[in-house]
C-alpha positions as CSV (number, residue, x, y, z in Angstrom):
1,M,174.7,94.5,44.4
2,F,172.7,91.3,44.7
3,K,174.5,90.4,47.9
4,H,173.9,93.8,49.3
5,A,170.1,93.6,48.6
6,I,169.9,90.1,50.2
7,S,171.8,91.2,53.2
8,S,169.7,94.3,53.7
9,K,166.5,92.2,53.4
10,I,167.9,89.8,56.0
11,A,168.9,92.6,58.2
12,I,165.4,94.2,58.0
13,T,163.8,90.9,58.7
14,A,166.2,90.2,61.5
15,L,165.2,93.6,63.1
16,F,161.5,93.3,62.2
17,V,160.9,89.9,63.9
18,P,162.1,90.9,67.3
19,L,160.2,94.2,67.0
20,I,157.0,92.3,66.4
21,F,157.8,89.9,69.3
22,L,158.6,92.9,71.7
23,G,155.5,94.7,70.5
24,N,153.3,91.6,71.3
25,I,154.8,91.4,74.8
26,K,154.2,95.1,75.4
27,F,150.6,94.8,74.2
28,K,149.9,91.9,76.6
29,Q,151.6,93.9,79.4
30,W,149.3,96.9,78.6
31,Q,146.2,94.6,78.7
32,K,147.3,93.3,82.1
33,Q,147.7,96.9,83.4
34,L,144.2,97.7,82.3
35,Q,142.8,94.7,84.1
36,I,144.7,95.6,87.2
37,A,143.5,99.2,87.1
38,K,139.9,98.0,86.8
39,A,140.3,95.5,89.6
40,K,141.9,98.3,91.7
41,Q,139.0,100.6,91.1
42,G,136.5,98.0,92.0
43,L,138.3,97.2,95.2
44,E,138.5,100.9,96.1
45,E,134.8,101.3,95.5
46,Q,134.2,98.2,97.7
47,A,136.4,99.7,100.4
48,D,134.5,103.0,100.3
49,A,131.2,101.2,100.6
50,L,132.5,99.1,103.6
51,E,133.8,102.2,105.3
52,K,130.4,103.9,104.9
53,K,128.7,100.9,106.3
54,N,131.2,100.8,109.1
55,R,130.5,104.4,110.0
56,E,126.7,103.7,109.9
57,L,127.1,100.7,112.2
58,S,129.3,102.7,114.6
59,Q,126.7,105.4,114.7
60,S,124.0,102.8,115.4
61,L,126.1,101.2,118.1
62,R,126.6,104.6,119.8
63,Y,122.9,105.2,119.7
64,L,122.1,101.7,121.1
65,N,124.5,102.3,123.9
66,S,123.1,105.7,124.7
67,L,121.1,106.5,127.8
68,S,118.2,107.8,125.8
69,F,117.8,104.6,123.9
70,K,118.0,102.5,127.1
71,E,115.3,104.7,128.8
72,R,113.1,104.4,125.7
73,V,113.3,100.6,125.7
74,A,112.7,100.5,129.5
75,R,109.6,102.6,129.1
76,E,108.1,101.1,126.0
77,Q,109.0,97.4,126.2
78,L,109.4,96.9,130.0
79,G,106.8,99.4,131.2
80,L,109.3,101.0,133.7
81,K,109.2,104.6,134.8
82,K,111.5,106.9,136.7
83,Q,111.1,107.4,140.4
84,D,108.4,110.0,141.3
85,E,107.2,110.0,137.7
86,Q,103.5,109.8,136.7
87,V,102.5,107.9,133.6
88,Y,99.4,108.6,131.7
89,L,98.0,106.3,129.1
90,F,95.8,107.5,126.2
91,S,93.9,105.2,124.0
92,E,93.5,106.1,120.3
93,A,89.7,106.1,120.2
94,P,87.4,106.3,123.1
95,Q,85.1,103.4,123.4
96,V,81.5,103.9,124.6
97,L,79.9,100.8,126.0
98,G,76.3,100.1,125.0
99,A,76.3,102.5,122.0
100,V,74.8,101.0,118.9
101,D,74.8,102.5,115.5
102,S,71.4,103.3,114.1
103,K,72.1,101.3,110.9
104,Q,72.6,98.2,113.0
105,K,69.0,98.6,114.4
106,Q,67.5,98.7,110.8
107,S,66.3,95.6,109.2
108,N,68.2,94.1,106.3
109,W,65.9,95.1,103.5
110,K,66.0,98.8,104.7
111,K,69.8,98.6,104.7
112,W,69.7,97.4,101.1
113,L,67.3,100.1,100.0
114,D,69.5,102.7,101.7
115,Y,72.6,101.3,100.1
116,F,71.2,101.3,96.5
117,F,68.9,104.3,96.6
118,N,70.2,106.3,99.6
119,I,66.7,106.9,100.9
120,R,66.5,108.9,104.1
């Protein structure tokens, strides 16, 4: 009976040690798989962002090569016009020469009184 008990303990230990060893290897393998999955997800997100940027750049390039953009640049930056086209220029605010504000004609002390006491 004593030999049987010892042999069963040795057998259990002999089976338990490799089980722990294999479990440790599987655990490390599982951790690596998680790291790879996270890296894969990050790379997929980066690829999606790059594809979006590529689409935006392609769209910008199509616009820059379009006839409407070239015409706009020719008009605005080079001052060109189409043949038989009349160009009108409008200023933002009309300027009247010789017009002087009534406040500019006042003396300084009247301007101060007007500023503080609003006398009119």
